N, C-alpha and C positions, 0 to 999 in steps of 0.2 A: 514454437515460436521464436522469433528473433525479437531483438531489443526493438530492432525497426517496424516489425508490426507492431509489438507493444506501446511504440509510440505512436503508430496511426491508431489503434484503436483508443487511446485515450485522447489522442487529439480531436479525433472525432466523437467524443463525448459516450462513447459505449458504456451507458450507465449498467447495464446488465449484466457486463463483463466485470465490471469494476464490484457490481454487487456481489457476484458470484465470488470473485477475490475477497472482498471485505468478510465475507460468510464464512468463507474457508478459513483465513484469519482467525476468527471469532472464534475459537476451539468450544468455550464453554456454551456457545449462542446466547451469551449475556444481552447482546446487542452494541456492545462495545469492543474493542480492544486494548487489553493493557499491555506493556513492555514485553511482560512474561509470553505472551501469545505472539508477540511482533518477535522475538526472539527464537521463539521455537518457529515460526513461519519460516524465517531465514535460514533453518535447516531444511528445508523441503525444498527441492529441486525446480519443481512444477512452478510453485509461488514465486521463488526468487525470480525465477524468468518471465513469469507474466508482472510482477512488479519493474522488472529491472534495475533491479537493486541488490549491489553485493552484500555476502553475510557482515563484512563489519562494518556497513554504513547502517544497519538497523537502527541503531540506537538513534543517528543523527536523523534520521528518516520518522522516526516516532516522535522526535521532539516539535520538527517541523510540521508534523498533522495533528499531532496534540493539541487539544483545546489548553490556551493557557492556564485558564482557571480547574481544570482536572488532570487526573493522570491516568486517560482515557483516550483513545481515539474514538468518535462516534461515528454515524454512517457519515453525515454531511461535511465533517471535517476530511474524511476520507475521501469523499467524492469532490470538495472543494481543491484537497490538495493534489489528485491526479487531473481534474478538468483545466487548472491554470498552470500547470507544469510543462511549461513548453520543449524543454529538454532535460531528457531522464539522462543523456549522456554525462550531465553536469554532476549527478549524482557517482558517478562512477569512479 
């Protein structure tokens, strides 16, 4: 999958694909993603390609997605982040 493909899927609101990605990053199955899970996910080429996010941007993206009241990313935050992100290339 190319970055363009990822952008199209996300812009079309492909919730099923995003849910798959969220669950893949949520390694412990807790229903949320912490910074360690995000960093670990960034070492997985498939996940990085799906997200369209380079390794070095993991913390930045995590901070943008995370609920400001917690240190985790919840599914609604993840979905909102990717469904409102117009141009993932700005992350690159």
